[in-house]
Structure formats: structure tokens, C-alpha cells
C-alpha positions as a Markdown table, in Angstrom:
| # | Residue | x | y | z |
|---|---|---|---|---|
| 1 | Met | -1.6 | 37.4 | 34.8 |
| 2 | Ile | -2.4 | 36.1 | 31.0 |
| 3 | Glu | -3.5 | 39.4 | 30.7 |
| 4 | Lys | -0.4 | 41.5 | 31.5 |
| 5 | Trp | 1.3 | 39.4 | 29.6 |
| 6 | Ile | -0.7 | 40.1 | 26.8 |
| 7 | Val | -0.6 | 44.1 | 27.4 |
| 8 | Ser | 3.2 | 43.8 | 27.4 |
| 9 | Val | 3.1 | 41.8 | 24.0 |
| 10 | Gln | 1.1 | 44.6 | 23.0 |
| 11 | Asp | 2.9 | 47.5 | 24.3 |
| 12 | Gly | 7.1 | 45.8 | 22.4 |
| 13 | Arg | 8.1 | 43.4 | 25.1 |
| 14 | Thr | 8.0 | 40.6 | 22.4 |
| 15 | Glu | 9.7 | 38.3 | 25.1 |
| 16 | Asp | 6.9 | 38.3 | 26.9 |
| 17 | Tyr | 5.2 | 35.9 | 24.6 |
| 18 | Ser | 7.7 | 33.1 | 25.4 |
| 19 | Ala | 5.5 | 33.0 | 28.4 |
| 20 | Ile | 1.7 | 32.7 | 26.8 |
| 21 | Val | 3.1 | 30.0 | 24.5 |
| 22 | Glu | 4.4 | 27.8 | 27.2 |
| 23 | Leu | 1.4 | 28.0 | 29.0 |
| 24 | Tyr | -1.0 | 27.3 | 25.9 |
| 25 | Gln | 1.3 | 25.0 | 23.7 |
| 26 | Arg | 0.5 | 21.4 | 25.0 |
| 27 | Arg | -3.3 | 22.9 | 25.0 |
| 28 | Ile | -3.6 | 24.3 | 21.7 |
| 29 | Phe | -0.6 | 20.9 | 20.3 |
| 30 | Ile | -3.8 | 18.1 | 22.2 |
| 31 | Tyr | -6.8 | 20.5 | 20.8 |
| 32 | Cys | -5.0 | 20.4 | 17.3 |
| 33 | Cys | -4.3 | 16.6 | 17.7 |
| 34 | Arg | -8.0 | 16.0 | 17.6 |
| 35 | Met | -9.0 | 17.6 | 15.0 |
| 36 | Leu | -6.5 | 16.7 | 12.4 |
| 37 | Glu | -5.8 | 13.1 | 13.6 |
| 38 | Asn | -2.2 | 13.5 | 12.6 |
| 39 | Glu | 0.3 | 14.3 | 15.5 |
| 40 | Gln | 2.9 | 16.0 | 13.1 |
| 41 | Glu | 0.2 | 18.2 | 11.5 |
| 42 | Ala | -0.6 | 18.6 | 14.7 |
| 43 | Glu | 2.7 | 19.5 | 15.8 |
| 44 | Asp | 3.1 | 21.7 | 12.9 |
| 45 | Ala | -0.1 | 23.4 | 13.1 |
| 46 | Ala | 0.3 | 24.2 | 16.7 |
| 47 | Gln | 3.9 | 26.2 | 16.0 |
| 48 | Asp | 1.6 | 27.8 | 12.8 |
| 49 | Ile | -1.1 | 29.1 | 15.3 |
| 50 | Phe | 1.0 | 30.6 | 17.7 |
| 51 | Val | 2.4 | 32.6 | 14.7 |
| 52 | Lys | -0.4 | 33.8 | 13.7 |
| 53 | Ala | -2.0 | 34.7 | 17.1 |
| 54 | Tyr | 1.5 | 36.7 | 17.9 |
| 55 | Gln | 1.2 | 38.4 | 14.0 |
| 56 | Ser | -2.1 | 39.5 | 15.1 |
| 57 | Ile | -2.2 | 40.0 | 18.6 |
| 58 | Gln | -2.5 | 43.9 | 18.4 |
| 59 | Ser | -6.1 | 43.0 | 17.5 |
| 60 | Tyr | -6.7 | 40.8 | 20.6 |
| 61 | Arg | -9.4 | 42.8 | 22.9 |
| 62 | Pro | -10.1 | 41.4 | 26.4 |
| 63 | Thr | -14.2 | 41.2 | 26.1 |
| 64 | Ala | -13.8 | 37.7 | 25.5 |
| 65 | Gly | -11.0 | 35.6 | 27.2 |
| 66 | Phe | -7.6 | 34.8 | 25.3 |
| 67 | Ser | -7.9 | 31.3 | 25.3 |
| 68 | Ala | -11.1 | 31.8 | 23.5 |
| 69 | Trp | -9.5 | 34.0 | 21.3 |
| 70 | Leu | -6.5 | 31.6 | 20.8 |
| 71 | Tyr | -9.0 | 28.7 | 20.1 |
| 72 | Lys | -11.1 | 30.7 | 17.4 |
| 73 | Ile | -7.5 | 31.0 | 15.0 |
| 74 | Ala | -6.8 | 27.2 | 16.3 |
| 75 | Tyr | -9.9 | 25.8 | 14.6 |
| 76 | Arg | -9.9 | 28.0 | 12.2 |
| 77 | His | -6.6 | 27.0 | 11.2 |
| 78 | Cys | -7.3 | 23.2 | 12.0 |
| 79 | Leu | -10.3 | 24.0 | 9.0 |
| 80 | Asn | -8.1 | 25.2 | 7.1 |
| 81 | Val | -5.7 | 22.3 | 7.1 |
| 82 | Leu | -8.5 | 19.8 | 6.7 |
| 83 | Arg | -9.4 | 21.4 | 3.2 |
| 84 | Arg | -6.1 | 21.6 | 1.8 |
| 85 | Arg | -6.0 | 18.1 | 2.6 |
| 86 | Arg | -9.3 | 16.8 | 1.2 |
| 87 | Leu | -8.6 | 19.2 | -1.7 |
| 88 | Gln | -4.9 | 17.3 | -1.9 |
| 89 | Leu | -6.4 | 13.9 | -2.1 |
| 90 | His | -9.0 | 15.3 | -5.0 |
| 91 | Lys | -6.7 | 16.4 | -7.2 |
| 92 | Arg | -4.6 | 12.8 | -6.5 |
| 93 | Ala | -7.6 | 11.0 | -7.4 |
| 94 | Leu | -7.9 | 13.3 | -10.7 |
| 95 | Phe | -4.4 | 12.7 | -12.0 |
| 96 | Gln | -3.8 | 9.2 | -11.3 |
| 97 | Pro | -4.7 | 7.2 | -14.6 |
| 98 | Asp | -7.4 | 4.3 | -13.8 |
| 99 | Lys | -5.7 | 1.5 | -13.4 |
| 100 | Ser | -9.2 | -0.8 | -15.0 |
| 101 | Val | -8.5 | 0.2 | -18.3 |
| 102 | Glu | -5.3 | -0.3 | -20.0 |
| 103 | Ser | -3.8 | 2.6 | -22.1 |
| 104 | Pro | -2.7 | 1.8 | -25.8 |
| 105 | Glu | 1.0 | 1.7 | -24.5 |
| 106 | Glu | -0.5 | -0.8 | -22.0 |
| 107 | Ile | -1.7 | -2.5 | -24.8 |
| 108 | Val | 1.4 | -2.4 | -27.0 |
| 109 | Asp | 3.8 | -3.3 | -24.5 |
| 110 | Arg | 1.7 | -6.5 | -23.3 |
| 111 | Gln | 1.9 | -7.5 | -26.5 |
| 112 | Leu | 5.0 | -7.2 | -27.5 |
| 113 | Phe | 7.1 | -7.7 | -24.6 |
| 114 | Ser | 4.8 | -11.2 | -23.4 |
| 115 | Pro | 6.3 | -14.3 | -23.8 |
| 116 | Pro | 5.6 | -16.3 | -27.2 |
| 117 | Leu | 3.0 | -18.8 | -26.7 |
| 118 | Asp | 4.9 | -21.5 | -28.9 |
| 119 | Ser | 8.3 | -20.8 | -25.6 |
| 120 | Val | 5.9 | -21.9 | -23.2 |
| 121 | Leu | 4.6 | -24.5 | -25.1 |
| 122 | Lys | 8.2 | -26.7 | -23.9 |
| 123 | Phe | 6.4 | -27.2 | -20.6 |
| 124 | Val | 2.7 | -27.4 | -21.4 |
| 125 | Gly | 3.2 | -29.6 | -24.7 |
| 126 | Thr | 4.9 | -32.4 | -22.4 |
| 127 | Ser | 1.6 | -32.9 | -20.8 |
| 128 | Cys | -0.5 | -33.9 | -23.5 |
| 129 | Arg | 1.0 | -36.2 | -25.8 |
| 130 | Ser | -0.2 | -39.3 | -27.9 |
| 131 | Glu | 0.2 | -42.3 | -26.3 |
| 132 | Arg | 1.1 | -43.4 | -29.8 |
| 133 | Asn | 3.5 | -41.6 | -31.3 |
| 134 | Gly | 4.5 | -39.1 | -28.4 |
| 135 | Gln | 4.0 | -36.2 | -30.1 |
| 136 | Ala | 2.4 | -33.0 | -28.6 |
| 137 | Tyr | -1.0 | -31.4 | -30.2 |
| 138 | Tyr | -0.4 | -28.1 | -31.6 |
| 139 | Pro | -2.7 | -25.9 | -34.0 |
| 140 | Ala | -1.9 | -26.6 | -37.6 |
| 141 | Gly | -1.6 | -22.9 | -38.7 |
| 142 | Gly | 0.9 | -22.1 | -36.2 |
| 143 | Leu | 0.6 | -20.6 | -32.6 |
| 144 | Asp | 1.0 | -17.0 | -32.6 |
| 145 | Glu | -2.7 | -16.2 | -34.3 |
| 146 | Tyr | -4.0 | -18.1 | -30.9 |
| 147 | Thr | -4.7 | -16.4 | -27.6 |
| 148 | Trp | -4.0 | -18.4 | -24.1 |
| 149 | Arg | -7.8 | -19.1 | -23.6 |
| 150 | Glu | -8.4 | -20.7 | -27.4 |
| 151 | Phe | -4.8 | -23.1 | -26.8 |
| 152 | Gly | -5.9 | -24.3 | -23.8 |
| 153 | Leu | -9.3 | -25.1 | -25.6 |
| 154 | Tyr | -7.6 | -26.6 | -27.9 |
| 155 | Gln | -5.2 | -28.5 | -25.9 |
| 156 | Arg | -8.2 | -29.2 | -24.0 |
| 157 | Ile | -10.0 | -30.8 | -26.6 |
| 158 | His | -7.6 | -33.0 | -29.2 |
| 159 | Cys | -6.2 | -33.9 | -25.7 |
| 160 | Thr | -9.5 | -35.6 | -24.3 |
| 161 | Lys | -9.7 | -37.1 | -28.1 |
| 162 | Ser | -6.4 | -39.0 | -28.3 |
| 163 | Asn | -5.6 | -39.7 | -24.7 |
| 164 | Gly | -9.4 | -40.6 | -23.2 |
| 165 | Ser | -8.1 | -38.1 | -20.4 |
| 166 | Asn | -10.9 | -36.2 | -18.8 |
| 167 | Trp | -9.6 | -32.7 | -17.7 |
| 168 | Ser | -12.9 | -31.8 | -16.0 |
């Protein structure tokens, strides 16, 4: 039966190809699903496979079974899809910036647009006041040249000395 449809399609009666597609469509789709592990890609691949099979049906010879010939086309097509997918992943990895390294632009943005230490100290300074005069302890030269870590260390040392509190 299948051989009759193939000969008919080879002779130019293209409407008989729909019977071949109906017979193998589900099988090829399942095969592609297993190879590609993606239902949408498998659906697209199955359509492409039947187009390729139609375009090269003139080269089919009945020495091997038609299903073997069709599955060979499906196998090669799915391998190509997998290769393209892997290549796209490699390309994305090459062109995505390394998140662990801060670019010069990011450094400048962080320095320019981070909240100034003085404005934040309104909240932090209230937790470290001298019991004698109610004043917060800030470095004498201002806060602009200190990092958060340095300021935290400064607050820890001076608050502990003046209040007798233990921040540990």
C-alpha cells in the first residue's frame, strides 16, 4: 500500500502524499519529541521532515523500507536541530557579560548614585549616642572618604568606648 502511494507521488500525483503524512505523522512526531525533548520543536521538526521527504522522494529507492528512509531523514534533521540549539547556547554565553566582574560604567554609577553616607547616618547614628551629651559619634573629618565597612568599625569602636555597650 505505502509503496503504491510512493510510486504515485513520484509520478506526480502529489495529493497521495497526504496519505503518507497521515500514516507516519504521529510516529515521526513522537520520535522527534524523544530526541529533542521539546514538544514545540518536535512539532516544527516533524513538519520540516515531511517537507524534506517530499522534496527528495524522487531519490527514494525501495531497496530499504520507506519508514527506515523517513526515520533517517528525521534522525539527521533532529541532530541538526540539536547542534543549532547547542551553538546558540554557546553564542549566548560568549556575548553575555560576566556578572561577577563590575564594568567601569557600573563602578561609576554605583559611586555616583548610591545614597550618601551622611543621609543614611540619620538612621544609623541614633543607635550610637553618648549617654552624657546625646551626640552621635562621627569621624571628625567628615564621612565622604570612609567606606561602609570603615564607618561601621568606627562606630563600633567609639560607641563601645563611650557607652560601655558591647556590639558583639
